[in-house]
C-alpha positions as CSV (number, residue, x, y, z in Angstrom):
1,M,0.0,0.0,0.0
2,A,1.4,3.3,-1.1
3,D,0.8,6.5,1.0
4,R,-2.8,7.0,0.0
5,L,-3.4,4.4,-2.6
6,Y,-4.2,0.7,-2.3
7,F,-3.4,-0.8,-5.7
8,R,-3.1,-4.4,-6.9
9,Q,-2.8,-5.9,-10.4
10,L,-4.1,-9.5,-10.5
11,L,-3.6,-11.8,-13.5
12,S,-6.3,-14.4,-14.3
13,G,-5.2,-18.0,-14.1
14,R,-2.3,-17.0,-11.9
15,D,-3.5,-14.7,-9.1
16,F,-7.2,-15.6,-9.3
17,A,-9.2,-18.2,-11.2
18,V,-6.3,-20.5,-10.9
19,G,-6.9,-23.7,-12.9
20,D,-9.6,-22.1,-15.1
21,P,-8.4,-22.9,-18.7
22,V,-10.3,-19.9,-20.2
23,A,-8.9,-17.5,-17.6
24,T,-5.4,-18.8,-18.1
25,Q,-5.6,-18.5,-21.9
26,M,-7.2,-15.1,-21.9
27,R,-4.6,-13.6,-19.5
28,N,-6.9,-10.8,-18.2
29,F,-5.9,-8.4,-15.6
30,A,-8.3,-7.3,-12.8
31,Y,-7.4,-4.4,-10.6
32,L,-8.1,-3.6,-7.0
33,L,-7.7,0.0,-5.9
34,G,-8.8,2.2,-3.1
35,D,-8.0,4.2,0.0
36,P,-6.0,2.3,2.7
37,E,-7.2,4.8,5.4
38,T,-10.9,4.5,4.9
39,R,-10.5,0.8,3.7
40,E,-12.8,1.4,0.8
41,A,-11.9,-0.2,-2.6
42,I,-13.2,-0.9,-6.0
43,V,-12.5,-3.7,-8.4
44,V,-11.8,-3.1,-12.1
45,D,-13.2,-5.6,-14.6
46,P,-14.3,-8.5,-12.3
47,A,-14.7,-11.8,-14.2
48,Y,-14.0,-15.5,-14.0
49,A,-13.7,-16.0,-10.2
50,V,-15.3,-13.0,-8.5
51,G,-15.1,-14.8,-5.2
52,D,-11.3,-14.9,-5.4
53,L,-11.3,-11.1,-6.0
54,L,-13.6,-10.5,-3.0
55,D,-11.4,-12.8,-0.9
56,A,-8.3,-10.8,-1.9
57,L,-10.0,-7.6,-0.7
58,A,-11.0,-9.2,2.5
59,A,-7.5,-10.6,3.1
60,D,-6.2,-7.0,2.8
61,D,-8.9,-5.7,5.2
62,M,-10.5,-3.7,2.4
63,R,-14.3,-3.2,1.8
64,L,-15.8,-3.3,-1.7
65,A,-17.5,0.0,-2.5
66,G,-18.0,-0.3,-6.2
67,V,-17.0,-1.6,-9.6
68,L,-15.3,0.2,-12.5
69,V,-15.8,-1.3,-16.0
70,T,-13.5,-0.6,-18.9
71,H,-15.8,-2.2,-21.5
72,H,-18.5,-4.8,-21.9
73,H,-16.7,-7.8,-23.3
74,P,-17.4,-11.0,-21.3
75,D,-13.8,-11.6,-20.3
76,H,-14.0,-8.3,-18.4
77,V,-17.5,-8.4,-17.0
78,G,-18.8,-11.9,-17.5
79,G,-21.3,-13.3,-19.9
80,D,-21.1,-15.7,-22.9
81,L,-17.7,-15.9,-24.5
82,M,-18.1,-17.9,-27.7
83,G,-20.1,-20.6,-25.9
84,H,-18.2,-20.4,-22.6
85,P,-20.4,-18.9,-19.8
86,L,-18.1,-16.7,-17.6
87,P,-19.0,-15.4,-14.2
88,G,-18.7,-11.7,-13.6
89,L,-20.8,-8.7,-12.6
90,A,-24.0,-10.6,-12.1
91,E,-22.3,-13.1,-9.7
92,L,-20.5,-10.3,-7.9
93,L,-23.7,-8.2,-7.4
94,A,-25.5,-11.3,-6.0
95,R,-22.9,-11.3,-3.2
96,E,-22.2,-7.6,-2.8
97,Q,-24.8,-5.0,-4.0
98,V,-22.5,-2.1,-5.1
99,P,-22.7,0.5,-7.9
100,V,-21.1,-0.4,-11.2
101,H,-19.6,2.6,-13.0
102,V,-19.6,2.5,-16.8
103,N,-19.3,5.1,-19.5
104,R,-22.7,6.2,-20.7
105,E,-22.0,4.9,-24.2
106,E,-21.3,1.4,-22.8
107,A,-24.2,1.1,-20.4
108,D,-26.6,-0.8,-22.7
109,W,-23.8,-3.1,-23.9
110,V,-22.9,-4.0,-20.4
111,R,-26.5,-4.7,-19.5
112,R,-27.1,-6.9,-22.5
113,T,-23.8,-8.8,-22.0
114,T,-24.2,-9.5,-18.3
115,G,-27.9,-9.4,-17.6
116,V,-27.6,-6.9,-14.8
117,S,-30.2,-4.3,-14.4
118,A,-29.9,-0.7,-15.6
119,S,-30.5,0.4,-12.0
120,D,-27.2,-1.4,-11.1
121,L,-25.2,0.9,-13.4
122,V,-24.0,4.4,-12.9
123,A,-23.3,6.1,-16.3
124,H,-20.5,8.6,-16.6
125,E,-19.2,11.2,-19.0
126,H,-15.7,11.6,-20.2
127,D,-13.4,13.0,-17.6
128,D,-15.7,12.5,-14.7
129,L,-14.0,12.2,-11.3
130,F,-14.8,9.1,-9.3
131,E,-13.8,9.0,-5.7
132,V,-13.2,5.9,-3.6
133,G,-12.6,7.2,-0.1
134,D,-10.3,10.2,-0.6
135,V,-8.7,8.7,-3.7
136,G,-9.7,10.4,-7.0
137,V,-10.0,8.5,-10.2
138,R,-10.4,10.2,-13.6
139,L,-12.7,8.3,-16.0
140,L,-11.4,8.8,-19.5
141,H,-13.7,7.9,-22.5
142,T,-11.5,6.2,-25.1
143,P,-13.8,4.7,-27.8
144,G,-12.5,2.4,-30.5
145,H,-12.4,-1.1,-29.1
146,T,-16.0,-0.6,-28.1
147,P,-18.2,2.6,-28.1
148,G,-17.9,3.2,-24.4
149,S,-14.4,1.9,-23.6
150,Q,-12.8,3.9,-20.8
151,C,-9.5,4.1,-19.0
152,F,-8.8,5.2,-15.5
153,L,-6.2,7.6,-14.3
154,V,-5.2,7.4,-10.7
155,D,-2.1,8.6,-8.9
156,G,0.2,8.3,-11.8
157,R,-1.3,5.0,-13.1
158,L,-3.3,4.6,-16.3
159,V,-5.5,1.5,-16.1
160,A,-6.0,1.2,-19.9
161,G,-8.4,-1.8,-20.4
162,D,-8.2,-3.0,-24.0
163,T,-7.7,0.4,-25.4
164,L,-3.9,0.3,-25.0
165,F,-1.6,-2.6,-24.4
166,L,2.1,-2.4,-23.9
167,E,2.4,-4.0,-27.4
168,G,-0.6,-3.2,-29.6
169,C,-4.1,-2.1,-28.9
170,G,-7.5,-3.6,-28.7
171,R,-9.2,-5.0,-31.8
172,T,-11.7,-2.8,-33.7
173,D,-13.4,-5.5,-35.7
174,F,-15.9,-6.7,-33.0
175,P,-19.4,-5.2,-32.9
176,G,-19.2,-1.6,-31.9
177,G,-15.5,-1.3,-32.8
178,D,-14.3,1.8,-34.7
179,A,-10.8,2.0,-36.1
180,D,-10.9,5.7,-36.6
181,A,-12.1,6.3,-33.1
182,M,-9.3,4.0,-31.8
183,Y,-6.7,6.2,-33.5
184,R,-8.1,9.3,-32.0
185,S,-8.2,7.7,-28.5
186,L,-4.6,6.5,-28.7
187,Q,-3.4,9.9,-29.9
188,W,-5.3,11.6,-27.0
189,L,-3.8,9.1,-24.5
190,A,-0.3,9.7,-25.9
191,G,-0.6,13.4,-24.9
192,L,-1.4,12.7,-21.2
193,S,0.9,14.7,-19.0
194,G,3.0,13.3,-16.2
195,D,4.1,10.1,-17.9
196,P,1.7,7.7,-16.1
197,V,2.5,4.0,-15.9
198,V,0.3,2.0,-18.2
199,Y,-1.5,-1.0,-16.7
200,P,-3.3,-2.9,-19.6
201,G,-6.3,-5.2,-19.6
202,H,-4.3,-8.2,-20.7
203,M,-0.8,-9.5,-20.3
204,Y,0.2,-9.6,-23.9
205,S,3.8,-8.5,-23.3
206,A,6.8,-9.6,-21.2
207,E,6.2,-7.0,-18.6
208,P,2.9,-6.2,-16.8
209,S,3.3,-2.4,-17.0
210,A,5.4,0.3,-18.4
211,A,5.7,4.1,-18.4
212,L,3.6,5.7,-21.1
213,S,6.7,7.3,-22.6
214,E,8.2,3.8,-23.1
215,V,5.0,2.6,-24.6
216,R,4.8,5.5,-27.0
217,G,8.4,4.8,-28.1
218,S,8.1,1.1,-28.6
219,N,4.4,0.3,-29.5
220,F,3.8,0.1,-33.2
221,V,0.3,1.7,-32.8
222,F,2.0,5.0,-32.3
223,R,4.0,4.9,-35.5
224,P,1.2,6.3,-37.8
225,R,1.4,10.1,-37.8
226,S,-2.0,10.7,-39.4
227,L,-5.3,9.1,-39.7
228,D,-4.6,8.2,-43.3
229,E,-1.3,6.5,-42.3
230,W,-3.3,4.6,-39.6
231,R,-5.8,3.5,-42.1
232,M,-3.1,2.3,-44.5
233,M,-1.4,0.3,-41.7
234,F,-4.5,-1.2,-40.3
235,G,-6.5,-1.7,-43.4
236,G,-9.2,0.8,-42.6
């Protein structure tokens, strides 16, 4: 626990959902973050073994106060993944009735994917400030992978979901994907001040995190210098 931030990065199949072949193959990250003084915490993208995530919070003497969702895909929030039913938001809410914070453009997608009620969801605008205890989290709307994908900026950390990996970015050929929007989102993230550390939604690289300046220098998605170059590179 840092001075005023509780933060844990947990890898599916290793740190939770151990032995689950889908979780192990997908290599999702879930995140726990909160205020170590008030003991309030939220979980980012709970899926697979939500009980394991709640147990991790309990072991750290933290209390679940809410959920942050990067986007609606079942490996992040539960639902049907190509015929594989994955636990997620619905199972978590059956155990802990807490608000689920989504971007307003993603709310209907999350509801349809998970079966949770619209009343379970709190819809946010770009750059809303969410607070857990006295810890502030900026909610950044970064469409492209999905219409309402969002990243979270907290205390020099960028929890990037499937918008930005250390190597590559999220696909844009799924329903709701938009390659042009992804280019604009990546360019906007590249301009964030303070050089935050990028924490992605999947472990698709040797390291689990890296400074944004390093990612900008090494990730091929930042090579195109214009939307036309991006379209040429990615076939848009």
